[in-house]
Residue, then its C-alpha position, 0 to 999 in steps of 0.5 A: m470487500g477485502q482487507r490485506v496486510i502487505k509487508i513493504n521494504g524501503m520505507h524510512c520516514n513520513h514522506c515514504k508513508m505519505t507517498i505510498e498512502k497517496n499512490v495506493g489511495e488513488i486506485k479506484g476501489i481502495n477504501s482505506i490504507e494505513v501505513s506503519l513505518k514501525n512494522h513496515t506494513a500497509i493495511i489496505d481495505f479495498e473493493d473486490n474489483v481491485s487486484f493485489d497486482k494493481i496495489k503491488k504495482a502502485i507500491e513498487d512504482s513508488g520505489y518500494t518493495v512488496t515482500n509478500 
């Protein structure tokens, strides 16, 4: 298992937070995701078989920008 803190630009409200949590949470192998609007981050706990590129794509497909 791994955990990663991802910086995200473009989030402004709880709808943004819920959209990212839903879309990333649907990826098989994601154990948990906690999005912070205040810090513009998501803390994601995931299985080893989940690639960062897959997580990044889910966030960017939701309309947000990953900055790390």
